[in-house]
N, C-alpha and C positions, 0 to 999 in steps of 0.2 A: 108291477110296472112293466115287466117283460112281456106279459100277454097283451098289454095295451099297444106296445110297439108292433107286435105281430098283427094285431087287429087293424091298426092303421096301415101297415104295409099290405095286408090282404085287401083292404078296401081300395087302396091305390091300384093294386094289381087288377082287381076286379073291374075298375073303371077302364083300364087299358085294354082289357079283353072284350069289352062290349063292342059289337059290330058298329062300324061307321055307317051312319044313315045313308041310304041310297041317294037322297037328294043332295047331300054334301058331296058325294063322289061325282054326281052329274054336274053340279055347279063347278067343281074343280076342273073337270074335263072341258066344260064349255068355256071357262076362263082361259084355259091353256089353248084351246082352239081359236079363241078370239085373238090371241097374240100371234098365232101362226098365219091367220088369214091375211091376205094382202089387200090393199085398197083396190077395189074393182076399177079398172081403167076403161075409159070409154073408147069404143071404136077400134079400127084396125091399127092406128098408130100406138094406142095403149098396149095392144096385144104384141105388136112388134117390139116395143120397148121392154115389155115383160120377158119375152123370149130371148132378147139380147142379154138381159141380166142373167137369165138361167143359163145361157150359153157360156157366159163368163164364169159362173159358178162351176159349171161342168169342166171348163178348161183348167181351173184351179184344182178341182178334185182329181182330174186325170193327171195333172202334173205331179200332185203329191203321191198318187199310186205308182206312177212310173219312177219317181225318185226312190220310193221305198224298195222297188224290185230292180233297180238299176244294176246292182252288182250281184244279182242272183243268177242262177243258171238259165239256160235257154227255155226250159220247161216252165219255170216260174214266170219268166217275162212273157212267154206266149199266153199263159193263163191269165195274167194281168191284162194283157191287150184284149183277149177274148172277153173278159169281164167288162172292160171299158166299152168295147164295141156293142155288147148286148145292152149295156146301160144307155148308150147313145141311141140305139134303136128304140128302147122303151121311152126315152125322152122325146124322140121325134114323133112317136105315136101320141104322146101326151100333147105335143104341140099341134098335131093335126086336130085333135079333139077341141083344143082351145080355139083354133082358127075357125072350125066349123060352128062352134057354139057362141063365139065372140065373148067368152067369159074367161078371164085369166085366173088360173088356180095354181097354187104353189106345187112345185115338183120336189119331193123329198128325196134327198140323196141318202143312201144307206150309211149307217154308222159302222165304221170298221174298227 
């Protein structure tokens, strides 16, 4: 009976070791991307509303970073401010592309 348990455990382990089909991975990625995409907004007013929402998200993100480094030394605070400035420059570049193409696309803030 002991060998039967080993055989069943080996069979279960073998199933876990099989590679995940490529189509399943692609379907999972497509499903996740569908949740991240925003509703395409029409015209200049939609782009402005979208950019205003991203600006609010940036302000909240910057507030949390500044709060985290508030009691740190001058070097850490300067580094945080430099990071936020570079992120804002990247976001403005993203906004220029959105305005030029009239297509709103999500800006992904880095996970810290």
